[in-house]
N, C-alpha and C positions, 0 to 999 in steps of 0.2 A: 761520426755519424750517429744522432741522436735516435736513440727506442724511440717509436712513435704507441701508442696506444689506443686502443680505440674501443668506449664501450657504450653500450648499447643505449638510444632514449630513456631517458626516466630510472637508468639503472641506479643514482643515487638515492631517490625518490623510495624508489622497490627495495634497496637497504635499510634504508629509515623506516619503510613502513613493516618492515621483518622484525626489527629491533625493538617498535611500538608494542607490536603485538604480542614476544617473548617478553616484555615488560610488564603487559597487562598482565600476561599469564603466569607470571612471578608473584604480581600482589596480590592475584586472587588467592594461589596456593599458601603466600604467606600470611595475607588478611583473607578471614572466611568474609566471604560476602553474607551483608546484612540487609535485610528488607529497605527497599527505597521508602516504603510507607510506614512503616511502622521500630523498625530498627532489631526485630528477631532474627536470630539467621536464618538464613534464607538459599537456595538453589540459586547459583549464578547466571544457570540459563531460565529462570522466572524474573526474576529482578525482584518479586512480590514475596512474600511467605503467602502460605495457601489462603488464611484467613481473610488477608487485604485481595488477593485474588478473585477469592469468592465474594466478596464483597460490591465489587463493581457491580452497579445495574447492566443486568442483561435485559435484551430485544430480543422477541421474535417478530414482528409483525415488520410488513415488505412498506413502505413509502415513496410516493410518487413523487421522483426526483424532478420532474418537470413543473409540478406543483408549486414544491419545494422554494427553485429557484425562481420561480414566479411570484414567490410569497405568499402561496395560498396554504392552504390545509393540506399536507402533503399525505396524510393516513386515511383509507379507507377509497382512494380516485383508483375509479373502474375505465377513464377516457384516454390514458396513455398506456397500454399494455405495454410497450417494449421501452420504458423508463424506470422500472419497477426496480428499489436499491433495499438493500437489506440489510441493517447495519445490527453488528452483537452487542455491541455496549453502548451506555452513555456516556459521554465522554464526561466526564469527573477527574479529580485529584488526581487518582488512581492509576486512571486510564490514562490519562496526561503522564506521568510521570512512565510508564512504560512505551506508549509512543514516542516520548523526547528523547527515551533510552536509547530506541531502534533505530532512532531517523538521524539523531545528531549527537550521541554520544559513544558511536561506533560501534555497537552492539548488536548483529546483525543477527547474531546465534538467538536471541528472543523469538525471529520470526517461528519459526520451526514451531515452538509450545502452542504457539498464536493460532496456527492451524484447526484445532478441536475445534477452540472457538467463533473459527469462520466456517467450518463446516456444521455446527449445530443450527445453521440458521437457514443453510443452504434447504431448498425444498427438495425435496426424494421426487415428486414430478414439476414438469418435464426436466428430467436427467440430463444435465448436461453435455455433449459435446467435447468441451476447449474451453480451458479455463487463459485470460487474457491479463495482463497489468497493465496499471495506467502508466504512461512511459514517462521518463525525464528525457529533458533535453540532452543533446553528448555532453552540453558543456556545465549544465549540475553536475550531471553523472560524476565524470572528472573530478569534480569539487569537493563530492562526495566518498566516491569510491562503487557507490553501488547503487541499486534503487530498491528501497523498503518497501514499494508495490510489487517488485517483481518474486525479494525475498518470501512476500504474504503470498503470493499466487502461486510459489511452489507449493507452501507449505500448505494451502488449498488441494490442489491438485494432490498432493498423496493424501492427501485427507477422505477425499471423493473419490480417488484410483478414476482421476480424468486427468490425461493429456496439458499438459500446458504449454501454447502455439506462443512461443518466445518471439518480441519483436514486432508481433503481429500490428498492434499502431504503433507510431512514430509522430513524437512532437517536432513540429515544423520546425518550430520558431521559439526561442527562449520568451518564455513568460515570468513576469515579477511574482513573488513569494504571495501564494492568496491569504496568508493567514492578517496582515498589513491592510489588507482593500475593503471597502462596504462594496453589498450587493451586486450593485451595479458594476462598479469595478470591479468586480472579478468575472460577472458575463463579457466584458469586452475584453477584458482578461486573456481568456481563453479562447474566444471565438475565431474561427480559423487555426486553430495551433497544432489537430492534429487528424493525421490523416493515415486510412490504411497502406500496408506497404504490398499485400495482393489481396483485393476485396472479393477474388475468384475463389479465395480459401477460406472464407467466411461465409461466404452464399449457402444459405439454408441452413447453418452451423447452429445450435443451441451452447451461447456463449456466456461465459461470468466474467465479468471485470473485476477486479480488485485495486481499491485503494486505503489506505490508514484510516483517512479521518472524512466525513465528508459536514461540510459548514452550511450552507448555500446551496451544495448540489452544483454550484458550475461546472467544475471541470468534470466529474461523474454525467451530464449533461450533456458535455460536448463530446466526450465521446462515445455514449448510446446512441447519439444525433448520425458520427461517423459509422456506426455498427449496421444501425437503422438503414442507410443510404446502400450498404453493402447489402444487405439483406438477410442481415444475422438476425437471431432474435434472442436479444442479449436482455441481462440484467445486470446488476451491480451490486457485490458485498462488499461491506466498510467494516473497518476492525471497530471505531467507533462514528456514533452522532453527535455534533458539538449543537446542541440545539439551542 
């Protein structure tokens, strides 16, 4: 009688993933990390040397994502208090290296070091109650293996000592990558794409929602609209603003 062996679904992929992770660790041990910006030796958990990291232009001003999404001046708006977003960096060449490594090159460990950058721009008052992430659709999450916004939200949560409510928002339909779309297409791409799983959990709470990069503001605007409809007092925090 032939012996029948059973394997869990995804067993082969898990083994391959473990082998790839071990190979990356061996590579890091054998070949010291060099700064992606200038080539000098650098900490593998930072990607950039201290000088290149410090040279990324910092921001510490709130932007109105509703005005930004409508292609109006986003600085200094007082009309839309529920649509404020705080960016930490200007999205330039060195910031792009960090974001692309975190998002596309299987470097999730970078997120923890970025918590301080995100925490720097969070205002002390009003103190937040919860930290959330901009969600990925399950199909995109399976493809990438992790949600970089969730990793950044974890890092910010640790930095400001506020709990992260995992999965509070969900992306109910897949959307095309925003980077390939114009401003009008970005708005329609994410319209109705998000919903709150348990609106009552968010009602009356002061919430920070985290993403990696903001360009036209369409994604964060859509998420903040959902949070406002739940009765949350929300603001966004992003690592970089691509002006």
